[in-house]
PDB file of N, CA, C and O in Angstrom:
ATOM      1  N   MET A   1     -52.400  62.114  28.468  1.00  0.00           N
ATOM      2  CA  MET A   1     -52.048  61.524  27.121  1.00  0.00           C
ATOM      3  C   MET A   1     -51.069  60.455  27.489  1.00  0.00           C
ATOM      4  O   MET A   1     -50.338  60.563  28.474  1.00  0.00           O
ATOM      5  N   LEU A   2     -51.064  59.364  26.644  1.00  0.00           N
ATOM      6  CA  LEU A   2     -50.211  58.389  26.884  1.00  0.00           C
ATOM      7  C   LEU A   2     -49.539  58.000  25.417  1.00  0.00           C
ATOM      8  O   LEU A   2     -50.271  57.762  24.455  1.00  0.00           O
ATOM      9  N   ALA A   3     -48.138  57.954  25.318  1.00  0.00           N
ATOM     10  CA  ALA A   3     -47.605  57.658  24.064  1.00  0.00           C
ATOM     11  C   ALA A   3     -46.507  56.535  24.257  1.00  0.00           C
ATOM     12  O   ALA A   3     -45.909  56.333  25.314  1.00  0.00           O
ATOM     13  N   PHE A   4     -46.330  55.833  23.075  1.00  0.00           N
ATOM     14  CA  PHE A   4     -45.420  54.775  23.049  1.00  0.00           C
ATOM     15  C   PHE A   4     -44.246  55.054  21.893  1.00  0.00           C
ATOM     16  O   PHE A   4     -44.467  55.777  20.922  1.00  0.00           O
ATOM     17  N   GLN A   5     -43.031  54.418  22.111  1.00  0.00           N
ATOM     18  CA  GLN A   5     -42.066  54.623  20.920  1.00  0.00           C
ATOM     19  C   GLN A   5     -41.288  53.466  20.904  1.00  0.00           C
ATOM     20  O   GLN A   5     -40.850  53.043  21.974  1.00  0.00           O
ATOM     21  N   VAL A   6     -41.024  52.837  19.765  1.00  0.00           N
ATOM     22  CA  VAL A   6     -40.103  51.749  19.686  1.00  0.00           C
ATOM     23  C   VAL A   6     -39.131  52.166  18.629  1.00  0.00           C
ATOM     24  O   VAL A   6     -39.500  52.737  17.603  1.00  0.00           O
ATOM     25  N   LEU A   7     -37.685  51.827  18.933  1.00  0.00           N
ATOM     26  CA  LEU A   7     -36.731  52.265  17.936  1.00  0.00           C
ATOM     27  C   LEU A   7     -35.669  51.087  17.893  1.00  0.00           C
ATOM     28  O   LEU A   7     -35.282  50.546  18.929  1.00  0.00           O
ATOM     29  N   GLY A   8     -35.236  50.735  16.674  1.00  0.00           N
ATOM     30  CA  GLY A   8     -34.222  49.709  16.487  1.00  0.00           C
ATOM     31  C   GLY A   8     -33.385  50.324  15.507  1.00  0.00           C
ATOM     32  O   GLY A   8     -33.839  51.096  14.662  1.00  0.00           O
ATOM     33  N   ILE A   9     -31.973  49.958  15.600  1.00  0.00           N
ATOM     34  CA  ILE A   9     -30.891  50.327  14.671  1.00  0.00           C
ATOM     35  C   ILE A   9     -30.071  49.123  14.606  1.00  0.00           C
ATOM     36  O   ILE A   9     -29.832  48.478  15.627  1.00  0.00           O
ATOM     37  N   THR A  10     -29.608  48.774  13.412  1.00  0.00           N
ATOM     38  CA  THR A  10     -28.650  47.731  13.254  1.00  0.00           C
ATOM     39  C   THR A  10     -27.713  48.039  12.113  1.00  0.00           C
ATOM     40  O   THR A  10     -28.090  48.684  11.134  1.00  0.00           O
ATOM     41  N   ALA A  11     -26.493  47.573  12.248  1.00  0.00           N
ATOM     42  CA  ALA A  11     -25.453  47.668  11.119  1.00  0.00           C
ATOM     43  C   ALA A  11     -24.682  46.498  11.171  1.00  0.00           C
ATOM     44  O   ALA A  11     -24.559  45.868  12.222  1.00  0.00           O
ATOM     45  N   SER A  12     -24.077  46.110   9.966  1.00  0.00           N
ATOM     46  CA  SER A  12     -23.233  44.861   9.831  1.00  0.00           C
ATOM     47  C   SER A  12     -21.883  45.158   9.365  1.00  0.00           C
ATOM     48  O   SER A  12     -21.691  46.190   8.722  1.00  0.00           O
ATOM     49  N   GLY A  13     -20.932  44.355   9.627  1.00  0.00           N
ATOM     50  CA  GLY A  13     -19.592  44.493   9.188  1.00  0.00           C
ATOM     51  C   GLY A  13     -18.955  45.593  10.078  1.00  0.00           C
ATOM     52  O   GLY A  13     -19.543  46.144  11.009  1.00  0.00           O
ATOM     53  N   PRO A  14     -17.697  45.845   9.683  1.00  0.00           N
ATOM     54  CA  PRO A  14     -16.902  46.721  10.601  1.00  0.00           C
ATOM     55  C   PRO A  14     -17.458  48.234  10.561  1.00  0.00           C
ATOM     56  O   PRO A  14     -17.406  48.947   9.559  1.00  0.00           O
ATOM     57  N   VAL A  15     -17.981  48.600  11.765  1.00  0.00           N
ATOM     58  CA  VAL A  15     -18.537  49.928  11.837  1.00  0.00           C
ATOM     59  C   VAL A  15     -17.579  50.794  12.641  1.00  0.00           C
ATOM     60  O   VAL A  15     -17.073  50.404  13.694  1.00  0.00           O
ATOM     61  N   PRO A  16     -17.334  52.090  12.052  1.00  0.00           N
ATOM     62  CA  PRO A  16     -16.518  52.934  12.979  1.00  0.00           C
ATOM     63  C   PRO A  16     -17.197  53.349  14.184  1.00  0.00           C
ATOM     64  O   PRO A  16     -18.419  53.496  14.196  1.00  0.00           O
ATOM     65  N   TYR A  17     -16.462  53.547  15.210  1.00  0.00           N
ATOM     66  CA  TYR A  17     -16.874  53.870  16.641  1.00  0.00           C
ATOM     67  C   TYR A  17     -17.980  55.009  16.632  1.00  0.00           C
ATOM     68  O   TYR A  17     -19.077  54.926  17.184  1.00  0.00           O
ATOM     69  N   ASN A  18     -17.534  56.001  15.963  1.00  0.00           N
ATOM     70  CA  ASN A  18     -18.447  57.279  16.021  1.00  0.00           C
ATOM     71  C   ASN A  18     -19.742  57.039  15.159  1.00  0.00           C
ATOM     72  O   ASN A  18     -20.603  57.916  15.093  1.00  0.00           O
ATOM     73  N   LEU A  19     -19.872  55.780  14.467  1.00  0.00           N
ATOM     74  CA  LEU A  19     -21.128  55.628  13.591  1.00  0.00           C
ATOM     75  C   LEU A  19     -21.886  54.519  14.226  1.00  0.00           C
ATOM     76  O   LEU A  19     -22.851  54.072  13.606  1.00  0.00           O
ATOM     77  N   MET A  20     -21.558  53.995  15.435  1.00  0.00           N
ATOM     78  CA  MET A  20     -22.157  52.777  16.023  1.00  0.00           C
ATOM     79  C   MET A  20     -23.512  53.380  16.556  1.00  0.00           C
ATOM     80  O   MET A  20     -23.686  54.590  16.702  1.00  0.00           O
ATOM     81  N   ALA A  21     -24.405  52.465  16.818  1.00  0.00           N
ATOM     82  CA  ALA A  21     -25.768  52.743  17.328  1.00  0.00           C
ATOM     83  C   ALA A  21     -25.438  53.060  18.797  1.00  0.00           C
ATOM     84  O   ALA A  21     -24.675  52.360  19.462  1.00  0.00           O
ATOM     85  N   GLU A  22     -26.070  54.178  19.272  1.00  0.00           N
ATOM     86  CA  GLU A  22     -25.716  54.639  20.562  1.00  0.00           C
ATOM     87  C   GLU A  22     -27.082  54.545  21.462  1.00  0.00           C
ATOM     88  O   GLU A  22     -28.179  54.682  20.921  1.00  0.00           O
ATOM     89  N   MET A  23     -26.967  54.330  22.712  1.00  0.00           N
ATOM     90  CA  MET A  23     -28.266  54.244  23.604  1.00  0.00           C
ATOM     91  C   MET A  23     -28.030  55.447  24.554  1.00  0.00           C
ATOM     92  O   MET A  23     -26.929  55.673  25.057  1.00  0.00           O
ATOM     93  N   GLY A  24     -29.084  56.170  24.755  1.00  0.00           N
ATOM     94  CA  GLY A  24     -29.171  57.255  25.564  1.00  0.00           C
ATOM     95  C   GLY A  24     -29.432  58.506  24.998  1.00  0.00           C
ATOM     96  O   GLY A  24     -29.401  58.577  23.769  1.00  0.00           O
ATOM     97  N   GLY A  25     -29.704  59.587  25.706  1.00  0.00           N
ATOM     98  CA  GLY A  25     -29.993  60.870  25.179  1.00  0.00           C
ATOM     99  C   GLY A  25     -31.252  61.622  25.580  1.00  0.00           C
ATOM    100  O   GLY A  25     -31.844  61.220  26.582  1.00  0.00           O
ATOM    101  N   GLU A  26     -31.668  62.533  24.997  1.00  0.00           N
ATOM    102  CA  GLU A  26     -32.724  63.284  25.351  1.00  0.00           C
ATOM    103  C   GLU A  26     -34.004  62.843  24.605  1.00  0.00           C
ATOM    104  O   GLU A  26     -35.076  63.347  24.939  1.00  0.00           O
ATOM    105  N   VAL A  27     -33.952  61.967  23.654  1.00  0.00           N
ATOM    106  CA  VAL A  27     -35.118  61.494  22.894  1.00  0.00           C
ATOM    107  C   VAL A  27     -35.585  60.137  23.405  1.00  0.00           C
ATOM    108  O   VAL A  27     -36.754  60.038  23.777  1.00  0.00           O
ATOM    109  N   ILE A  28     -34.816  59.140  23.451  1.00  0.00           N
ATOM    110  CA  ILE A  28     -34.970  57.798  23.939  1.00  0.00           C
ATOM    111  C   ILE A  28     -34.000  57.269  24.954  1.00  0.00           C
ATOM    112  O   ILE A  28     -32.837  57.660  24.852  1.00  0.00           O
ATOM    113  N   MET A  29     -34.290  56.487  25.859  1.00  0.00           N
ATOM    114  CA  MET A  29     -33.428  56.096  26.983  1.00  0.00           C
ATOM    115  C   MET A  29     -33.039  57.190  27.805  1.00  0.00           C
ATOM    116  O   MET A  29     -31.874  57.226  28.202  1.00  0.00           O
ATOM    117  N   ARG A  30     -33.823  58.070  28.114  1.00  0.00           N
ATOM    118  CA  ARG A  30     -33.546  59.213  29.038  1.00  0.00           C
ATOM    119  C   ARG A  30     -32.950  58.691  30.481  1.00  0.00           C
ATOM    120  O   ARG A  30     -33.355  57.664  31.024  1.00  0.00           O
ATOM    121  N   GLY A  31     -32.146  59.364  30.908  1.00  0.00           N
ATOM    122  CA  GLY A  31     -31.497  58.905  32.101  1.00  0.00           C
ATOM    123  C   GLY A  31     -30.086  58.393  31.869  1.00  0.00           C
ATOM    124  O   GLY A  31     -29.348  58.200  32.836  1.00  0.00           O
ATOM    125  N   TYR A  32     -29.654  58.149  30.540  1.00  0.00           N
ATOM    126  CA  TYR A  32     -28.348  57.666  30.250  1.00  0.00           C
ATOM    127  C   TYR A  32     -27.934  58.785  29.332  1.00  0.00           C
ATOM    128  O   TYR A  32     -28.720  59.157  28.460  1.00  0.00           O
ATOM    129  N   TYR A  33     -26.788  59.328  29.466  1.00  0.00           N
ATOM    130  CA  TYR A  33     -26.240  60.278  28.512  1.00  0.00           C
ATOM    131  C   TYR A  33     -26.084  59.653  27.112  1.00  0.00           C
ATOM    132  O   TYR A  33     -25.957  58.434  27.003  1.00  0.00           O
ATOM    133  N   ARG A  34     -26.091  60.371  26.167  1.00  0.00           N
ATOM    134  CA  ARG A  34     -25.979  60.032  24.840  1.00  0.00           C
ATOM    135  C   ARG A  34     -24.668  59.284  24.553  1.00  0.00           C
ATOM    136  O   ARG A  34     -23.593  59.804  24.852  1.00  0.00           O
ATOM    137  N   GLY A  35     -24.744  57.973  23.932  1.00  0.00           N
ATOM    138  CA  GLY A  35     -23.635  57.198  23.711  1.00  0.00           C
ATOM    139  C   GLY A  35     -23.054  56.503  24.901  1.00  0.00           C
ATOM    140  O   GLY A  35     -21.909  56.055  24.828  1.00  0.00           O
ATOM    141  N   ARG A  36     -23.786  56.378  26.028  1.00  0.00           N
ATOM    142  CA  ARG A  36     -23.242  55.629  27.196  1.00  0.00           C
ATOM    143  C   ARG A  36     -23.028  54.352  26.877  1.00  0.00           C
ATOM    144  O   ARG A  36     -22.018  53.807  27.323  1.00  0.00           O
ATOM    145  N   TYR A  37     -23.927  53.633  26.050  1.00  0.00           N
ATOM    146  CA  TYR A  37     -23.592  52.222  25.578  1.00  0.00           C
ATOM    147  C   TYR A  37     -23.572  52.245  24.079  1.00  0.00           C
ATOM    148  O   TYR A  37     -24.488  52.867  23.542  1.00  0.00           O
ATOM    149  N   ARG A  38     -22.711  51.689  23.346  1.00  0.00           N
ATOM    150  CA  ARG A  38     -22.529  51.687  21.927  1.00  0.00           C
ATOM    151  C   ARG A  38     -22.318  50.165  21.413  1.00  0.00           C
ATOM    152  O   ARG A  38     -21.629  49.398  22.085  1.00  0.00           O
ATOM    153  N   ASP A  39     -22.851  49.798  20.357  1.00  0.00           N
ATOM    154  CA  ASP A  39     -22.500  48.617  19.653  1.00  0.00           C
ATOM    155  C   ASP A  39     -23.202  48.671  18.284  1.00  0.00           C
ATOM    156  O   ASP A  39     -23.892  49.660  18.036  1.00  0.00           O
ATOM    157  N   ASN A  40     -23.084  47.705  17.393  1.00  0.00           N
ATOM    158  CA  ASN A  40     -23.588  47.647  16.138  1.00  0.00           C
ATOM    159  C   ASN A  40     -25.214  47.685  16.031  1.00  0.00           C
ATOM    160  O   ASN A  40     -25.809  48.168  15.067  1.00  0.00           O
ATOM    161  N   SER A  41     -25.778  47.159  17.053  1.00  0.00           N
ATOM    162  CA  SER A  41     -27.269  47.170  17.144  1.00  0.00           C
ATOM    163  C   SER A  41     -27.900  47.700  18.434  1.00  0.00           C
ATOM    164  O   SER A  41     -27.353  47.574  19.529  1.00  0.00           O
ATOM    165  N   PHE A  42     -29.088  48.304  18.242  1.00  0.00           N
ATOM    166  CA  PHE A  42     -29.617  48.931  19.303  1.00  0.00           C
ATOM    167  C   PHE A  42     -31.240  48.726  19.308  1.00  0.00           C
ATOM    168  O   PHE A  42     -31.900  48.955  18.294  1.00  0.00           O
ATOM    169  N   ALA A  43     -31.769  48.322  20.403  1.00  0.00           N
ATOM    170  CA  ALA A  43     -33.235  48.370  20.413  1.00  0.00           C
ATOM    171  C   ALA A  43     -33.694  48.909  21.567  1.00  0.00           C
ATOM    172  O   ALA A  43     -33.077  48.721  22.615  1.00  0.00           O
ATOM    173  N   ALA A  44     -34.838  49.652  21.523  1.00  0.00           N
ATOM    174  CA  ALA A  44     -35.496  50.271  22.830  1.00  0.00           C
ATOM    175  C   ALA A  44     -36.865  50.547  22.552  1.00  0.00           C
ATOM    176  O   ALA A  44     -37.309  50.753  21.423  1.00  0.00           O
ATOM    177  N   MET A  45     -37.578  50.546  23.696  1.00  0.00           N
ATOM    178  CA  MET A  45     -38.951  51.057  23.755  1.00  0.00           C
ATOM    179  C   MET A  45     -39.169  52.122  24.777  1.00  0.00           C
ATOM    180  O   MET A  45     -38.388  52.146  25.728  1.00  0.00           O
ATOM    181  N   GLN A  46     -40.084  52.966  24.711  1.00  0.00           N
ATOM    182  CA  GLN A  46     -40.297  54.045  25.589  1.00  0.00           C
ATOM    183  C   GLN A  46     -41.727  54.216  25.821  1.00  0.00           C
ATOM    184  O   GLN A  46     -42.460  53.971  24.863  1.00  0.00           O
ATOM    185  N   ALA A  47     -42.262  54.593  26.924  1.00  0.00           N
ATOM    186  CA  ALA A  47     -43.723  55.122  27.192  1.00  0.00           C
ATOM    187  C   ALA A  47     -43.507  56.487  27.867  1.00  0.00           C
ATOM    188  O   ALA A  47     -42.513  56.756  28.542  1.00  0.00           O
ATOM    189  N   GLU A  48     -44.471  57.275  27.636  1.00  0.00           N
ATOM    190  CA  GLU A  48     -44.550  58.679  28.102  1.00  0.00           C
ATOM    191  C   GLU A  48     -45.953  58.903  28.544  1.00  0.00           C
ATOM    192  O   GLU A  48     -46.903  58.585  27.828  1.00  0.00           O
ATOM    193  N   TYR A  49     -46.099  59.475  29.779  1.00  0.00           N
ATOM    194  CA  TYR A  49     -47.453  59.860  30.171  1.00  0.00           C
ATOM    195  C   TYR A  49     -47.342  61.303  30.561  1.00  0.00           C
ATOM    196  O   TYR A  49     -46.443  61.688  31.309  1.00  0.00           O
ATOM    197  N   ARG A  50     -48.260  62.111  30.054  1.00  0.00           N
ATOM    198  CA  ARG A  50     -48.373  63.481  30.334  1.00  0.00           C
ATOM    199  C   ARG A  50     -49.712  63.981  31.002  1.00  0.00           C
ATOM    200  O   ARG A  50     -50.828  63.620  30.629  1.00  0.00           O
ATOM    201  N   TRP A  51     -49.462  64.855  32.034  1.00  0.00           N
ATOM    202  CA  TRP A  51     -50.560  65.457  32.709  1.00  0.00           C
ATOM    203  C   TRP A  51     -50.548  66.820  32.302  1.00  0.00           C
ATOM    204  O   TRP A  51     -49.690  67.564  32.777  1.00  0.00           O
ATOM    205  N   LEU A  52     -51.569  67.346  31.305  1.00  0.00           N
ATOM    206  CA  LEU A  52     -51.603  68.694  30.878  1.00  0.00           C
ATOM    207  C   LEU A  52     -53.088  69.140  31.026  1.00  0.00           C
ATOM    208  O   LEU A  52     -53.995  68.497  30.499  1.00  0.00           O
ATOM    209  N   PRO A  53     -53.286  70.176  31.703  1.00  0.00           N
ATOM    210  CA  PRO A  53     -52.638  70.611  32.768  1.00  0.00           C
ATOM    211  C   PRO A  53     -52.892  69.959  34.027  1.00  0.00           C
ATOM    212  O   PRO A  53     -53.760  69.085  34.051  1.00  0.00           O
ATOM    213  N   PHE A  54     -52.160  70.304  35.248  1.00  0.00           N
ATOM    214  CA  PHE A  54     -52.583  69.616  36.367  1.00  0.00           C
ATOM    215  C   PHE A  54     -53.887  70.111  36.765  1.00  0.00           C
ATOM    216  O   PHE A  54     -54.266  71.192  36.314  1.00  0.00           O
ATOM    217  N   PRO A  55     -54.737  69.330  37.693  1.00  0.00           N
ATOM    218  CA  PRO A  55     -56.053  69.806  38.108  1.00  0.00           C
ATOM    219  C   PRO A  55     -56.053  71.093  38.766  1.00  0.00           C
ATOM    220  O   PRO A  55     -57.015  71.854  38.665  1.00  0.00           O
ATOM    221  N   PHE A  56     -54.933  71.396  39.492  1.00  0.00           N
ATOM    222  CA  PHE A  56     -54.971  72.633  40.196  1.00  0.00           C
ATOM    223  C   PHE A  56     -54.352  73.927  39.512  1.00  0.00           C
ATOM    224  O   PHE A  56     -54.269  75.007  40.097  1.00  0.00           O
ATOM    225  N   SER A  57     -53.952  73.715  38.283  1.00  0.00           N
ATOM    226  CA  SER A  57     -53.204  74.776  37.488  1.00  0.00           C
ATOM    227  C   SER A  57     -53.464  74.735  36.164  1.00  0.00           C
ATOM    228  O   SER A  57     -53.578  73.647  35.601  1.00  0.00           O
ATOM    229  N   LYS A  58     -53.589  75.899  35.500  1.00  0.00           N
ATOM    230  CA  LYS A  58     -53.788  75.878  34.138  1.00  0.00           C
ATOM    231  C   LYS A  58     -52.488  76.147  33.257  1.00  0.00           C
ATOM    232  O   LYS A  58     -52.477  76.179  32.027  1.00  0.00           O
ATOM    233  N   ARG A  59     -51.485  76.318  34.032  1.00  0.00           N
ATOM    234  CA  ARG A  59     -50.121  76.622  33.419  1.00  0.00           C
ATOM    235  C   ARG A  59     -49.166  75.478  33.469  1.00  0.00           C
ATOM    236  O   ARG A  59     -48.313  75.335  32.593  1.00  0.00           O
ATOM    237  N   PHE A  60     -49.293  74.647  34.495  1.00  0.00           N
ATOM    238  CA  PHE A  60     -48.294  73.714  34.721  1.00  0.00           C
ATOM    239  C   PHE A  60     -48.691  72.215  34.463  1.00  0.00           C
ATOM    240  O   PHE A  60     -49.827  71.847  34.764  1.00  0.00           O
ATOM    241  N   GLY A  61     -47.839  71.396  33.947  1.00  0.00           N
ATOM    242  CA  GLY A  61     -48.114  70.076  33.600  1.00  0.00           C
ATOM    243  C   GLY A  61     -46.810  69.197  34.115  1.00  0.00           C
ATOM    244  O   GLY A  61     -45.814  69.675  34.658  1.00  0.00           O
ATOM    245  N   ALA A  62     -47.026  67.923  33.845  1.00  0.00           N
ATOM    246  CA  ALA A  62     -45.804  67.140  34.001  1.00  0.00           C
ATOM    247  C   ALA A  62     -45.685  65.952  33.039  1.00  0.00           C
ATOM    248  O   ALA A  62     -46.618  65.723  32.270  1.00  0.00           O
ATOM    249  N   ALA A  63     -44.722  65.279  33.042  1.00  0.00           N
ATOM    250  CA  ALA A  63     -44.362  64.259  32.016  1.00  0.00           C
ATOM    251  C   ALA A  63     -43.697  63.047  32.899  1.00  0.00           C
ATOM    252  O   ALA A  63     -42.930  63.346  33.814  1.00  0.00           O
ATOM    253  N   LEU A  64     -43.954  61.888  32.658  1.00  0.00           N
ATOM    254  CA  LEU A  64     -43.280  60.678  33.077  1.00  0.00           C
ATOM    255  C   LEU A  64     -42.844  59.925  32.082  1.00  0.00           C
ATOM    256  O   LEU A  64     -43.678  59.666  31.215  1.00  0.00           O
ATOM    257  N   PHE A  65     -41.519  59.397  31.926  1.00  0.00           N
ATOM    258  CA  PHE A  65     -40.908  58.736  30.976  1.00  0.00           C
ATOM    259  C   PHE A  65     -40.435  57.480  31.574  1.00  0.00           C
ATOM    260  O   PHE A  65     -39.911  57.543  32.686  1.00  0.00           O
ATOM    261  N   ALA A  66     -40.560  56.265  30.937  1.00  0.00           N
ATOM    262  CA  ALA A  66     -40.015  54.980  31.300  1.00  0.00           C
ATOM    263  C   ALA A  66     -39.552  54.306  30.054  1.00  0.00           C
ATOM    264  O   ALA A  66     -40.314  54.172  29.097  1.00  0.00           O
ATOM    265  N   SER A  67     -38.333  53.884  30.043  1.00  0.00           N
ATOM    266  CA  SER A  67     -37.764  53.199  28.764  1.00  0.00           C
ATOM    267  C   SER A  67     -37.001  51.906  29.215  1.00  0.00           C
ATOM    268  O   SER A  67     -36.587  51.736  30.361  1.00  0.00           O
ATOM    269  N   TYR A  68     -36.852  50.949  28.111  1.00  0.00           N
ATOM    270  CA  TYR A  68     -36.308  49.811  28.277  1.00  0.00           C
ATOM    271  C   TYR A  68     -35.557  49.453  27.082  1.00  0.00           C
ATOM    272  O   TYR A  68     -36.146  49.332  26.008  1.00  0.00           O
ATOM    273  N   GLY A  69     -34.117  49.247  27.201  1.00  0.00           N
ATOM    274  CA  GLY A  69     -33.394  49.125  25.763  1.00  0.00           C
ATOM    275  C   GLY A  69     -32.141  48.344  26.146  1.00  0.00           C
ATOM    276  O   GLY A  69     -31.806  48.116  27.309  1.00  0.00           O
ATOM    277  N   ASN A  70     -31.393  47.905  24.904  1.00  0.00           N
ATOM    278  CA  ASN A  70     -30.087  47.289  24.978  1.00  0.00           C
ATOM    279  C   ASN A  70     -29.324  47.411  23.704  1.00  0.00           C
ATOM    280  O   ASN A  70     -29.861  47.559  22.607  1.00  0.00           O
ATOM    281  N   VAL A  71     -28.060  47.340  23.909  1.00  0.00           N
ATOM    282  CA  VAL A  71     -27.205  47.276  22.524  1.00  0.00           C
ATOM    283  C   VAL A  71     -26.602  45.927  22.548  1.00  0.00           C
ATOM    284  O   VAL A  71     -26.610  45.225  23.559  1.00  0.00           O
ATOM    285  N   GLY A  72     -26.064  45.564  21.389  1.00  0.00           N
ATOM    286  CA  GLY A  72     -25.418  44.228  21.136  1.00  0.00           C
ATOM    287  C   GLY A  72     -24.721  44.191  19.708  1.00  0.00           C
ATOM    288  O   GLY A  72     -24.887  45.064  18.857  1.00  0.00           O
ATOM    289  N   GLU A  73     -23.974  43.140  19.568  1.00  0.00           N
ATOM    290  CA  GLU A  73     -23.257  43.021  18.244  1.00  0.00           C
ATOM    291  C   GLU A  73     -24.225  42.942  17.055  1.00  0.00           C
ATOM    292  O   GLU A  73     -24.026  43.509  15.981  1.00  0.00           O
ATOM    293  N   ASN A  74     -25.276  42.196  17.343  1.00  0.00           N
ATOM    294  CA  ASN A  74     -26.308  42.157  16.272  1.00  0.00           C
ATOM    295  C   ASN A  74     -27.593  42.016  16.892  1.00  0.00           C
ATOM    296  O   ASN A  74     -27.586  41.911  18.119  1.00  0.00           O
ATOM    297  N   LEU A  75     -28.850  41.991  16.212  1.00  0.00           N
ATOM    298  CA  LEU A  75     -30.012  41.887  16.908  1.00  0.00           C
ATOM    299  C   LEU A  75     -30.338  40.641  17.586  1.00  0.00           C
ATOM    300  O   LEU A  75     -31.238  40.567  18.423  1.00  0.00           O
ATOM    301  N   TYR A  76     -29.577  39.619  17.211  1.00  0.00           N
ATOM    302  CA  TYR A  76     -29.817  38.233  17.764  1.00  0.00           C
ATOM    303  C   TYR A  76     -29.075  38.248  19.199  1.00  0.00           C
ATOM    304  O   TYR A  76     -29.502  37.526  20.100  1.00  0.00           O
ATOM    305  N   ASN A  77     -28.029  39.027  19.379  1.00  0.00           N
ATOM    306  CA  ASN A  77     -27.350  39.020  20.535  1.00  0.00           C
ATOM    307  C   ASN A  77     -27.811  39.959  21.563  1.00  0.00           C
ATOM    308  O   ASN A  77     -27.221  40.041  22.640  1.00  0.00           O
ATOM    309  N   LEU A  78     -28.746  40.607  21.307  1.00  0.00           N
ATOM    310  CA  LEU A  78     -29.324  41.738  22.349  1.00  0.00           C
ATOM    311  C   LEU A  78     -29.798  41.131  23.662  1.00  0.00           C
ATOM    312  O   LEU A  78     -29.716  41.749  24.723  1.00  0.00           O
ATOM    313  N   SER A  79     -30.292  39.912  23.559  1.00  0.00           N
ATOM    314  CA  SER A  79     -30.660  39.232  24.753  1.00  0.00           C
ATOM    315  C   SER A  79     -29.571  38.622  25.562  1.00  0.00           C
ATOM    316  O   SER A  79     -29.801  38.236  26.708  1.00  0.00           O
ATOM    317  N   GLU A  80     -28.505  38.529  25.067  1.00  0.00           N
ATOM    318  CA  GLU A  80     -27.264  37.928  25.801  1.00  0.00           C
ATOM    319  C   GLU A  80     -26.877  38.794  27.165  1.00  0.00           C
ATOM    320  O   GLU A  80     -26.560  38.226  28.210  1.00  0.00           O
ATOM    321  N   THR A  81     -26.934  40.051  27.048  1.00  0.00           N
ATOM    322  CA  THR A  81     -26.670  40.989  28.291  1.00  0.00           C
ATOM    323  C   THR A  81     -27.907  41.418  28.920  1.00  0.00           C
ATOM    324  O   THR A  81     -28.985  41.288  28.340  1.00  0.00           O
ATOM    325  N   SER A  82     -27.800  41.934  30.106  1.00  0.00           N
ATOM    326  CA  SER A  82     -29.018  42.392  30.678  1.00  0.00           C
ATOM    327  C   SER A  82     -29.501  43.828  29.960  1.00  0.00           C
ATOM    328  O   SER A  82     -28.734  44.662  29.478  1.00  0.00           O
ATOM    329  N   TRP A  83     -30.769  43.901  30.002  1.00  0.00           N
ATOM    330  CA  TRP A  83     -31.294  45.103  29.242  1.00  0.00           C
ATOM    331  C   TRP A  83     -31.278  46.147  30.390  1.00  0.00           C
ATOM    332  O   TRP A  83     -31.227  45.836  31.580  1.00  0.00           O
ATOM    333  N   LYS A  84     -31.326  47.400  29.922  1.00  0.00           N
ATOM    334  CA  LYS A  84     -31.234  48.599  30.900  1.00  0.00           C
ATOM    335  C   LYS A  84     -32.577  49.208  30.865  1.00  0.00           C
ATOM    336  O   LYS A  84     -33.282  49.161  29.857  1.00  0.00           O
ATOM    337  N   TRP A  85     -32.958  49.825  32.053  1.00  0.00           N
ATOM    338  CA  TRP A  85     -34.140  50.509  32.051  1.00  0.00           C
ATOM    339  C   TRP A  85     -33.829  51.845  32.614  1.00  0.00           C
ATOM    340  O   TRP A  85     -32.903  51.973  33.416  1.00  0.00           O
ATOM    341  N   GLY A  86     -34.604  52.908  32.210  1.00  0.00           N
ATOM    342  CA  GLY A  86     -34.465  54.276  32.661  1.00  0.00           C
ATOM    343  C   GLY A  86     -35.856  54.949  33.004  1.00  0.00           C
ATOM    344  O   GLY A  86     -36.871  54.475  32.493  1.00  0.00           O
ATOM    345  N   ALA A  87     -35.924  55.870  33.721  1.00  0.00           N
ATOM    346  CA  ALA A  87     -37.188  56.609  34.086  1.00  0.00           C
ATOM    347  C   ALA A  87     -36.750  58.080  34.432  1.00  0.00           C
ATOM    348  O   ALA A  87     -35.648  58.361  34.901  1.00  0.00           O
ATOM    349  N   GLU A  88     -37.628  58.881  34.178  1.00  0.00           N
ATOM    350  CA  GLU A  88     -37.407  60.306  34.417  1.00  0.00           C
ATOM    351  C   GLU A  88     -38.937  60.992  34.494  1.00  0.00           C
ATOM    352  O   GLU A  88     -39.871  60.710  33.743  1.00  0.00           O
ATOM    353  N   GLU A  89     -38.956  61.910  35.533  1.00  0.00           N
ATOM    354  CA  GLU A  89     -40.119  62.813  35.743  1.00  0.00           C
ATOM    355  C   GLU A  89     -39.706  64.258  35.350  1.00  0.00           C
ATOM    356  O   GLU A  89     -38.711  64.816  35.814  1.00  0.00           O
ATOM    357  N   VAL A  90     -40.482  64.761  34.535  1.00  0.00           N
ATOM    358  CA  VAL A  90     -40.163  66.291  34.155  1.00  0.00           C
ATOM    359  C   VAL A  90     -41.235  67.101  34.488  1.00  0.00           C
ATOM    360  O   VAL A  90     -41.183  68.312  34.274  1.00  0.00           O
TER     361      VAL A  90
END
C-alpha cells in the first residue's frame, strides 16, 4: 500500500508562540519532535509505504515513511531557508 499526504498551515499577523504552526510529531514529519521548528506558516508532504504482511509471516508487517517540509514567516518565504527531510522505518 502506498499513501501520500500534503499539509499546509498559515497564519497572519502577530501569532502567539504556542499557536504558531509547528513542524514534527508522530503524524507528519516523523523524525523531528513536535514543535522542533515553529513559525507562522508550515508546508510538508509525506509518503508512506506499508508491507502487510511480510511474505514470510502472517502477523508482521512494516512501514516506511519519508517526509519533506519547511516553516517560514509566510507561504512565500518558505523557499528562503533549506527544506528539511525526515525518514523512519517502523
